[in-house]
PLY file of the C-alpha trace (Angstrom):
ply
format ascii 1.0
element vertex 176
property float x
property float y
property float z
element edge 175
property int vertex1
property int vertex2
end_header
264.62 196.28 75.84
265.43 196.45 72.33
269.46 196.66 71.66
270.40 200.36 71.33
267.53 201.55 73.03
267.52 202.66 76.40
265.22 204.96 78.68
266.43 208.86 79.46
263.88 210.02 81.83
260.13 208.46 83.40
257.24 210.49 84.22
254.13 209.63 85.79
250.86 209.81 84.61
247.60 209.84 87.51
244.26 208.19 85.81
242.49 207.08 88.31
242.66 205.26 90.38
245.21 203.51 88.37
248.76 204.74 87.70
250.08 204.17 84.44
254.24 205.11 83.70
255.24 206.82 80.21
258.63 207.06 79.33
260.61 208.43 77.23
262.57 206.09 74.56
265.56 207.04 72.82
268.43 205.14 70.53
271.25 205.95 72.19
273.52 207.92 71.20
276.66 206.77 70.42
274.08 204.05 67.39
272.11 207.73 66.43
273.08 210.71 67.36
271.76 213.22 68.94
269.39 215.60 66.22
269.21 218.15 69.07
272.06 218.01 71.29
271.55 219.38 74.97
274.50 221.38 74.46
272.98 222.82 71.30
270.92 225.22 73.61
271.32 227.89 76.47
268.31 227.80 79.47
267.74 231.31 80.39
266.81 232.00 83.75
263.53 234.09 82.43
261.98 230.58 80.57
263.78 231.03 77.39
265.66 228.66 75.62
267.30 229.67 72.67
268.80 227.53 69.82
272.99 228.61 69.57
272.20 227.12 66.23
269.42 228.50 64.49
269.23 231.71 66.14
266.35 230.78 67.17
264.68 231.55 70.86
261.81 229.55 72.36
259.53 228.92 75.36
260.67 226.80 77.89
257.08 225.77 78.57
253.62 225.08 76.38
251.08 227.92 75.66
249.21 228.23 78.97
251.97 227.64 81.20
253.90 229.68 83.89
257.66 229.28 84.53
258.30 228.67 87.80
262.97 229.73 87.43
263.12 228.96 91.71
262.03 225.08 90.32
263.43 225.16 86.77
259.28 223.76 85.41
256.67 224.85 84.40
253.53 225.23 86.11
250.21 225.37 85.54
248.04 223.83 82.27
248.92 223.69 78.73
246.45 225.18 76.83
245.26 223.54 73.26
243.79 226.13 70.79
242.83 226.45 67.15
244.66 227.97 64.86
243.36 231.39 64.68
243.77 231.30 68.45
247.31 230.20 67.68
248.08 233.21 65.66
246.56 235.74 68.17
248.29 234.04 70.84
251.42 234.78 69.46
250.87 238.84 67.85
249.64 239.71 72.27
251.85 237.52 74.25
254.34 239.20 76.28
256.10 236.16 78.21
259.54 237.09 79.13
259.27 241.10 77.80
259.62 240.05 74.87
257.05 240.91 72.61
258.27 239.61 69.04
256.27 236.08 70.11
255.00 234.00 66.41
254.41 231.02 66.03
256.34 228.38 64.34
256.63 227.77 60.79
256.88 224.19 59.74
260.41 223.91 59.42
261.74 225.47 63.15
259.44 223.20 64.84
260.88 220.36 62.89
264.83 222.26 63.99
263.43 221.31 67.59
262.31 217.26 66.60
264.53 214.99 68.35
264.64 212.35 65.50
266.22 209.98 68.07
263.56 209.27 70.79
259.84 208.80 71.21
256.84 209.80 73.72
258.37 213.13 73.22
259.86 213.35 70.03
261.50 216.66 71.53
264.82 217.17 74.32
263.51 216.58 76.94
266.31 217.88 79.23
265.50 221.48 77.85
261.72 221.13 77.14
260.26 220.14 80.41
256.79 220.15 79.46
256.25 218.25 76.31
252.66 216.70 75.69
253.23 213.59 73.56
250.30 215.23 70.78
250.03 218.07 67.68
251.69 221.34 68.83
250.57 223.84 65.65
252.60 225.48 62.80
252.26 228.63 61.25
252.01 226.58 58.16
249.09 226.04 55.92
248.26 222.97 53.71
249.49 224.22 49.68
245.92 223.11 48.58
244.05 222.52 51.94
244.07 226.35 53.11
241.44 225.02 55.84
244.40 222.45 57.17
247.91 223.69 59.17
250.98 221.47 59.91
251.92 220.17 62.88
253.74 217.76 64.60
252.97 214.89 66.89
255.67 214.68 69.35
254.90 211.36 70.77
256.74 210.70 67.05
257.73 213.38 65.85
256.09 213.19 62.42
254.23 215.82 60.71
250.32 215.98 59.36
248.20 218.18 58.43
245.92 219.74 60.48
241.93 221.58 60.15
242.77 224.68 61.40
239.39 224.60 63.41
240.53 221.84 65.47
242.28 221.75 68.93
246.45 221.75 69.69
249.14 222.78 70.99
251.10 225.65 71.15
255.18 226.86 71.60
255.77 229.68 70.97
259.30 231.48 69.32
261.68 234.50 68.44
263.76 235.16 66.61
267.13 236.20 69.31
268.98 238.97 69.06
0 1
1 2
2 3
3 4
4 5
5 6
6 7
7 8
8 9
9 10
10 11
11 12
12 13
13 14
14 15
15 16
16 17
17 18
18 19
19 20
20 21
21 22
22 23
23 24
24 25
25 26
26 27
27 28
28 29
29 30
30 31
31 32
32 33
33 34
34 35
35 36
36 37
37 38
38 39
39 40
40 41
41 42
42 43
43 44
44 45
45 46
46 47
47 48
48 49
49 50
50 51
51 52
52 53
53 54
54 55
55 56
56 57
57 58
58 59
59 60
60 61
61 62
62 63
63 64
64 65
65 66
66 67
67 68
68 69
69 70
70 71
71 72
72 73
73 74
74 75
75 76
76 77
77 78
78 79
79 80
80 81
81 82
82 83
83 84
84 85
85 86
86 87
87 88
88 89
89 90
90 91
91 92
92 93
93 94
94 95
95 96
96 97
97 98
98 99
99 100
100 101
101 102
102 103
103 104
104 105
105 106
106 107
107 108
108 109
109 110
110 111
111 112
112 113
113 114
114 115
115 116
116 117
117 118
118 119
119 120
120 121
121 122
122 123
123 124
124 125
125 126
126 127
127 128
128 129
129 130
130 131
131 132
132 133
133 134
134 135
135 136
136 137
137 138
138 139
139 140
140 141
141 142
142 143
143 144
144 145
145 146
146 147
147 148
148 149
149 150
150 151
151 152
152 153
153 154
154 155
155 156
156 157
157 158
158 159
159 160
160 161
161 162
162 163
163 164
164 165
165 166
166 167
167 168
168 169
169 170
170 171
171 172
172 173
173 174
174 175
């Protein structure tokens, strides 16, 4: 392992019949400061997380999952949806009793990327159920209107995805 890098969590994924270990890798905090320190977030009992820096409230779990407050974990399976389905899902979502959820724009989603970590590039103490895959934003690609920006959470880089692609989704709202 490179100096300055530490493994901060381990998850086990079963690939029948082979067991593969996937580890989030992060640079040591003393050499690379966290971009999303845990103390910046308030974990709410309803399965939401409030970002005190941006004023945004995020769903702890991904779209398609439920929050179990007893175990403080996400249950069910995260769903991948195309871009139009993501917009409709946000409009119809009443998670935690709120009805004003939206698909995050590219800047909002960028605000929860943890730049010192990979696989996934997010604060796993806050967002415990995150795939090493793409997540939708509501931001359409400038000259490619049939594409929208997404963030690949394996490495935290943004990229354009065809709006017909199936991509993961985490919804957000403005905390009041």
